[in-house]
N, C-alpha and C positions, 0 to 999 in steps of 0.2 A: 718387419714383424716376424717373430719366430714362434708365434702362437696365433690361434684364431682370434681376431679382435672381438672385444666385447666385455670381458671380465678378467679379473686377476686370478692368480694361482692356477693357471693352466700349465700343462706339461709342455716343455720345449718340443718343437717339431724337429726331429732329428735330420730330416732332409735339408734343413736350413744350412747345415754345415757346408754342403756342396755349393749351395747358392752363394754363400759368403766367400768361399774360395774362388769361385768363378768370377764374382764381382771384383775381388781383390786383384786377380790376375788381369782383368780387363782394365782396371784403374792404372795398374803398373804399365801395361802395354801402351796406354794412351798418354803416359807420363803426366798424370793428373795428381793433384795433391788433396783429393777428396778423402774425407774420413768416412768409415763405415760405422754406422751406429746400429746397435742391436737392442731391440725392445721386445721383451716377453720371454719368460722362462730362464732368464739369466740367474745363475746361482753360483755358490762356491764350488760345486761339483763340475760345472761346465765352462766357467769363465776362462780357464787356461786354454781349453781347446778352441773356444771362440776367438781368443786373441791369436792363437796359432793360425787359425783360418784367415785372419786378416782384419778382424774387427778392432776398432780403437776406442769407441765410445759405447758404454754399456748402461742400459736403463734396467735397474733391478728394484722392483717394488717389494714383493713378498719376501725375497731373500734378505732384504734389509729390515723391513718393518715387522716381520714375524719373528725376527731374531731377538732374543732377550737383551742383546747388546748391539743395537743398530750401528753405533759408531765403530765398534770392533769389526762388525761384518763389512762395513765399507772399507775400512783400513786393510782388512785381509784381502778383499777383492782387488783393491788397487795393487797390493803387493803381488798377488798371484799373477794378475794381468801384466804387471810391469816386468816380471821375470821372463816373459815369453818373447822370443824372437820370431816374428812372423815371416821373415825372409826365407 
């Protein structure tokens, strides 16, 4: 969780970036194939940095459903995250 649990449309907790990077390093050191899923505050403005941190699965509620074109928002998020090399 990258927001306080309980309701939608909360601001992303910025310290989550370091937690994601730390977890990503640990997973690599352990030679695991675990995916990191991010839930809360994911949007078009931060998805690239989250992917760069090591996240691979993204839950984006308001960034999709509050967008006038949800399909386009999803496509754009996939495109942005797909361009990032987390290594």
